[in-house]
N, C-alpha and C positions, 0 to 999 in steps of 0.2 A: 481181649482188651476192650475197655469201653469206647464207644464211638467218640465221646467227647474229648477223651485223652488223645486219641489218634488225630482227631481234627485239630486240636490245639496245636500239636507239633507240626501238623501240616501248614496251618496258618503261619507259624513262626518261620518254616522254611521258605514259603512263598512270599513272606513279607520282608525277610531280612537278607536274602541272597538271590544271586543270579539265577534265573531259570529259563528254560525254553518252553514258551506257550505255543501250542499248536492248535488251531481251530480247523475242525474237519466237518465238512458237510458232504453228505452222500444223497444224491436225488434219484429217485426211480423214474421210470417211464410215467407212472400215474401221478407224479408230483409228491408222494410220500417220500420219507428218507429218514436219515439218522444225523443227529447233530452231536458233536463231542468237543471237549476242551482236553488236550493231553498236556500234563505238566511234567517236565523232566527235571528234577532237582538233583540229579546224580553228582553234579559238581560240588554242591554243598556236602553230599555224603562223602566224597572224596576228602574233603577237609575235616569234617567233624562227625562222620558216620559213627565211630565208635562210642564218642560220648553222647550222642542222640540216642543210640540203641540202649545204652545203659540207663539213661533217664527214663525211657520208656518201659523199662522192666526187662528181667532176665529172659523171658520167653520172646520178647520183641527183638532182643539184641541180634539174632541170627537171622530171623526172617518174618515178614508180616505180609499177608495176603489177604486183604479184607474187602468185602463187597457189601454195600447197604444201599437203601433207597432213602431220599429225603423224606418219603412219606413215613418211614419207620422213625426217623429223627423227629418229625413234627409230632408224631403220636406221643412221644416221650415229653415234648415241650408244649403240649396242648395249653397248659395253664398260661404259659407266658405269652402264646399265640393269642389266647382270648382276651388279653389285655390291650391287644394292638387295635388300631382303627380298622373299620370294614375294608378300606381301601388296601391297608398293609396286608392284611389277612388274604385278600384276593390276590396280591402280588405273590405272596409266599405260596399259595396254592399251585401256581404255575410252575413251581420247582419240584412238586412231590413226586412226579414220575422220573426225575433223574435219578440215574444209578452211579454211585461213586465207588471206583475200585482203586484200591491203593496197594502198591507193592514196594516194600522196602527191605533191603538186605544191606546191613551195615558191612558185612564181610566183602561182599561184592561191590560195595560203594555204589548202591543202586536206590533210587527213589523215583518211582513213576506213579503218577495218578491220572485217572481218566474220569471225567464227569461227562455222562452221555444220556441222551433221550431220543425217543423216535417222535416224529412229526408227521401229521397228515398233509400239512401244507407249509412251506417255509415262512409264511406269514405269521404263523404261531410263534416264531423265533424273535419277533420283534422285542427289542430291549431285553432279551433274556438274560444277558450277562449283567445289566444294571440291576435287574430284579434280584440277583443274588445279594446285592447290597442291602436289601430289605432285611436280610438275616442279621445285620448289625443291630437292628432294633430289638431283637430278643435279648433276653437276659443272658449275658455272657456271649453275645453275638459274635464278636471278633473271633472267638475260638471255634465257631461252628461253621464260618465261612471257609471252605477249603480253597476257595480261589484267592483268598488273601485280600488285602486292602487295595490292590492296584487294578485288578482286572475288572473291567465294567465301570470303573471310577474315572472316565476320561471326559466328563462334562458334555457328553453327546447323546443323541438318540440314534440307535442303530436299527436298521430294518432290511429286510431281504425280499425280493420278488422274483418269481419264476412262472412263466406262462407256457413254457415249451419252446418258445422262439427266442426269448431273452432271459437273462439272469441279471439282477443287479444287487450289489451291497452298498447301502448307502448310510453314512454317519452324519447327522446334522448337529453342528456344535451349538451349545447353549452358551452364548457370549456372556450372559450374566454371571454363569457359574465360574466361567474361566476368570473373570474379573475378581470374584470372590476367592478363588483358589490362588491367585497371584499374591493376595494379602496374607495367605496362610504360610507360615514358615515351614510347616510340615511338607509343604510342596517340594522344597529344595532337597530336603532329605530323601523323600520318595524318588526324586529324579536321580539323586547319586545311587540309591540302591539299585534301580532298574537300568542304570546305564549299560550294563553288560549283559542284560537279558534279551531275548529275541522273541518276536511274535511272528509265527508262520501261519499262512492260510492254506489249506490244501482242500479244494473242491473237487468233487467226482459227479460228472453229469452223465445222462444216458445217452446223449447225443454228441457228435464231434464239434468241436469249437471252430467257428468260422473266423471270429475275430474277438479280441478283447482290448478293452481301452487302456490297460496297464502294460506299458512297454517291458516291464521287468519280469512279466509272467513266464514261468517255464512249463512246458507242456509235456505230458506223457506221450509215448510212442503212438498211441491211438487217438490222441488230441481230445480225449474225453475227461481228462484231469488237468488240473493246473495248479501250481505251487507259486506262491509269493511270499517273500521274506522281508521283514522289517524289523528295525531294532524296537525294543519295547518303549523306548522313549519316544519313538514316532507315534506308536499306539496311544501313549498317554497324553502327549502334547499336541499331536496333529492327526486326530482320528479320521478326518475327513481325507488325509492323505491315503488311506487305505480303501477308499472307495474305488469301485470298478463296475463296468459292465460288459457282459458276455453276450455274443450273438452266435446262434448255433446254425449249423448247415441244415437244410431242408431234407 
């Protein structure tokens, strides 16, 4: 199956129905690690999996297990990328090492997608979700952005910091963009679509957590991992609500 066709249906799924988005970060002792976004659209498959499978072809009706990198995709779209500004091309390049894995099974009512990359320092992840929005600038961009139109489009700048003693996740809201979005009638539609979706953060550290600024955080038994859940509406409308700081034991 062509990558474009798979991504087109992925985009429709994440844009038109409730999903669970899970942001995962694994940090090693030396500060390197792995970042991923898991999208679970199985609820949609339970409602329309047979129809979706049929539209994607006879071979896809039973099972899809696909893995590719954005680097592969960009090689196929090099002509469109060359037409973009130098700044936009630099933004897109940040995504080329991301690996996209999609598993869809209409019979089992399952749709799972993971977008993952390794990093040398969490600072590399600054605005990584917003960068995905740059894909919209490509020809047919909406159909090659597997994150859909909501993830990363919350009018904020997101950054992460980690120095071995503390970790911070911080989103700073762009008030000008918020004002512009209020005037956009599509904003109400997006709010309705995502009202039943969830956004979960699961972070895994090499050290035990001494304290965390978020009172709703759930710890693993060894206190090295934390899970925090919000509605996707919070992620879209109040991205700074998801900010938190972590202090580690010595």
